[in-house]
N, C-alpha and C positions, 0 to 999 in steps of 0.2 A: 500744192503739196508743201508741207512745212519743211523748212531747212533743218539740218542737224543742229545748228546753233540754237534755233528756237526750241527744238525738242529738249536739248540739254538744259536750256533756261527753265523750261517748264518742270523738268525733273528736279532741278535745284530748288525751285519754289516749293514743289511738293515735299521734298525732303525737309526743307526748313519748316513748313507747316506741321509735318508729322513730328519733327523734333520738338517744336513748340508745344504741341498737344501732349507729347510724352512728358515733357518737363512740367507742363501745367498739371497733368494727371498725377505725376509723382509729388508735385508740390501740394496738390489738394489732399492726397493721401497722407502726406506728412502733417499738414495742418489739422486734418481730422484726427489722426492718431495722436498727435501732440495735444490736441484739444480735449481728448477723452482720457488722457493719462493723468496721473497724480502730479501735483505741482511741487512735491517735495518728498522727503523720505520718512515723514511721520514725526518729525521732531517739533512740529508746531501744532499745538492743540487749540481749538477754537470752540468756545461756547456760542452756538449759533441759534438764534431765535427767529421763528416765523410767527408773525403777528396774525391775529384772527383776521380772516378775509384779505390777507396780503396777496397781491397778484403774483402769478407765475413768473412774469418778467422781473418783478421786483426781487423775488427770491434769488433768481439767477444773478442779477446785478450785485446783490449783497454777497453772494458766494464769490463773485469775481473780486469785489472790494476786499474780502478777507483772504484773497489769494488761495482759495480752495479749488477754484477752477481757472484755467488759463484763457478760455474763450467762451463767452456766454452764448454766442450764436451757434457754435458747434454743439454745446451742451443742450441748447434749446431744440435743435434739430434731432439730436439723439433721443431726448426725452419724449418728443412727440412721436417719433418713429417707434419707440419701444413702449409707448403708453405709460410713461412714468411722469405724469403731470399733476397728480392729485396729492399735494403735500399736506401733511398734518401740522396744524398750528401748535406751537409749543417750543420748548428749548431742547436742543440736541448737543451732544459732545462729538465734534468732528476733528479730523486732523489732516494735514497736507500730504499724508501718505495714501489717502483714499482716492480711488479713481472716480470719475464722474458717475459711472455705473453704481459704485458702492454708495456714493453720496446721495444720489437720487433714490436709491432703494431705502436708505436709512430714513430719509425725510418723509417717506410714505408709511413708515412703520411706527405705530403709536407705542409699541413695546420698547422702542429705542429712545423714547423721551427721557430726558434727564430726570433722575429719580425724585428730585425735590420739587418737580413741577406739580401743581395742584390742579385737578380737573374739576371744573364746575359745569354741571349739566343742567340746563334750564329748559324743560319741555314747554310747549305752547300751553298757555292757559294758567300758568302759575300766578299766585298772588304775590305782591311785593313782600309781604311779611313771611311767606314761605321761602322766597329766595334769600331774604335776609337771614333766616334761620339756617338755611343750607350753607351760606357763606360763613356764618359764625361757627358752625360745626366743622367746616372744611379747615378753618384756621384755629381749631381747637380752643375756641372761646377767646382768642386774642381780641376779637371784636364781638361785642354782644349783639344780639338781635335788636335790642332796644337802641343801642348806639348807632347801628346801621340805619334803622328807620328814622331816627332823629336827624341824621345827616340828609336823608332823602326827603325830609320834610322842612329842612332849613332853607328858608327863602333867600337868605343872603348867599348861601352856597349855590343855590339854583341860579341866582343872578350871575355868578361867576361862570357857571356852566353855559349860560345863554350866550356869553361872549364867544364861545368856541363852537357852539352847536346851533345852527340856524333854525332847526325845527323846534327848539325850546323857546316858547314865548312866555315871559315872566307873568304877564297879565293873566294868562290862561291858568297858570299854576298857583298864583297867589290867592289861595282860597282856603281858609281854615276849616271848611267843611269836608275837605278831602281826607280820606283815611291815610293815604300816602301820596304826596304830591308828584312823585316820579312814577307812580303806578301807570303802566301802559307803555313806558319807554325803556323798560329793562328787557331788551330783546332776547327771545328764546334762541339758544344755540349751545354749543359745547365750547367752553372757554378753558384756556390753559394759563393759569396764574402762577405768580411767584410767591414764595413764602414771605418775602419782605415787602410785598405790595401794600400800599396804604389804602384806606377806604376810598380815597379819591381815585387812585389808580384803578381799583376794581370797578368803581362806578363808571369811569370813563371807558373801560374796555367794553362794558355792556352798551353804553351810549354810542361808542364807535360803530358797533354792529348795527344799531338802529340807523345811524347816519348813512351807512352803506345802502340799506334798504330804502331810506328816504331819497337819496340821490338817484338811485336806480328808477324810482317811480315819481320823481319830482314833477314831471309834466302832468301826470294824472292828479297829483296833489294840487297843483296850481289850477287845474281845470275844474276841480270840485267846487260845489257851492258851500261845502262844509269847511270849517277851519281844520288845521292839522289835529288839534286836540279833539274836535268833534269826530273826525274820521277815526282816530284811535279809540275813542269812547264807543262808537258804534261797532268797530271791529272787535272790541273786547266782548261785546254782547253776542255778536255772531260766533266768535270763537267758543264761547260758553254754551251757546244753544246748539251748535252743529256737532253731531256725533261723528260725522264724516266730512272730509274736505269737499266732497262732491255736492254737499248741501249748502255750502257757505254762500255761493253767489245767489241762489234762490232765496235763502233766508234774508240776505241783505236786501234783495229786491222787495221782499214782503215788508220789511221795516221802512224802506223808502216810500212804498205805497201808503203805508199808514201815516207817515209823517206828512206826505203830500195832502192827505185827506183830513188832516187835523185830528187823527185818532191817537190815543195813547198807545205806546208800544206794548204795554202790559206783558213785559217779559219777566217770567218768574226768576230768571237767573240774576236779575238786578236786585231781587229780594234777598237772594243768597248773600250777595255782597253787603246789602243793607244790614243784614243780621250780623255779619262779620264774625266777631269772637263767639257769638251765640249760634253760629251756623255749625250744625253737627251732622245733619242728614239732608239729602236732596229733597226729601218730603217736606222739610221745614220751609222750603221756598214756596211750595204750593199752598201751605196752610197759614202763611203770614202776609197776605197781600196788603194788609192795612198798616204795616209797620211804618212809622213816621221817619222818613229819610229822603234826602234829595236824590238818592240813588234809585229809589223805588219808582219804577215807571208805571205802576198801577195807580199811584196817587198823583204823579206829576206828568204833565204833558212834555213831549219832546224827548230828547236824549237824557240819560242819566247825567248827573253833574260832572262826572269824569269817568275815566276808564275803570272797569271793575276787575281787570286782570291784565296780564301782559300778552297781547295777541301775537300770533306768528305771521309769517309772510303771506300765507294763503288767505287768512281772514282779512288782512289789510287790503290785499288785492281784490278780494270779493267786494269790499265796500267801495273801492275805487272804481270797480267795473262790475256792478251788480247785474243779475239777469233780469230782464224786463218781462214781467208777467202781470196778470190781473189778480193775483192772489193777495188776500188780506190777512189770512190766518194760516197757521200751521200747527201740527201736533205730532209729537214723537211717541212711538210705541215703546215707552220706557220699561214696560213689563215684558216686552218681547225682544225683537231683533234690533230695536232702536230706529227703525225706518221712520222717516219724516213724511207726513201726509199734508198736502196743501189744499186749501179750499178758498173759494171766492166770497162766500156769504157766511154770516154768523150761524144761520140755521144748519148749513152743511158742516160747519166746524163743530157745533154741538153734537150732531149725529156721529161724526167721526170720533169725537172724544168719548162718547157713550160706547161705541164699538170697541175702543181701546181700553175701556175701564178707567178713564181719567175723570177725576172729580173737579168740576169747575166751581 
């Protein structure tokens, strides 16, 4: 049977433990409450910028550096618990009178972007000349379309870029037969630019996004038998050919099968790009297979000389990991619902084209 002294000792220990837990709990509450409160009274304004593809942790660290939050760890826990983790890239006006809740809410609201931020939206499949025209319009003619394209074709400028971007290989891009040397590398996304951005700034923002994609898939790029430039070239054809992302891997597989068997790709979309300024209607691509151009895969074996547009993430991944089939042909119901039909023999292909009302 325990003595009274031992019982008292146990009670003392328990009291101490309880006291410590209470203090710890109160301390934790204080830390959390303090970590979610504003760091000042609103007398300090900060122009805060979130870069395209900037990580969640990086944004919180930058908020801490600007003394807009006091505890990045507490802010991170709150953000995840409240599902406030999808920040909008761009520039915001914040102040130190804002709580963590208000800051996180603001950084997710595109309507709260600084008014002079310029939004450039590049959908998958755009040509470089279309992107250049959009940039020129966005900057009210500060940079002409011709000026932008000239920079994207300047090999001395590309050599400078190659020092900062490992995916740019000068030897692959140093070809005067290209329409635009940086075609294929101007990655589709929504970008938030500044009015005083230079052409170099704008170009690097687009290349930075490509770099993110490249690094995320570098292992697959390294394992491919194709060069980076060839992968992007094939992805651009897949992007143009596929009406739906679900078709991309199968179409990529068809092209690989044709390459493996020494067959010409015979992709009409490469004719579209070969026509370039003379391209007005998709039907032009079907009726001009004889146009003399290194992009024309009806005339030339293998891949087109270079990318024919700027492909998105799904098209590139489709080329990096194509679906393995025995198909050698495909045809899309361009006069109907756009469904793509795949066949193994030329005879089956002809029959399907006849059913779809396609002229070969």
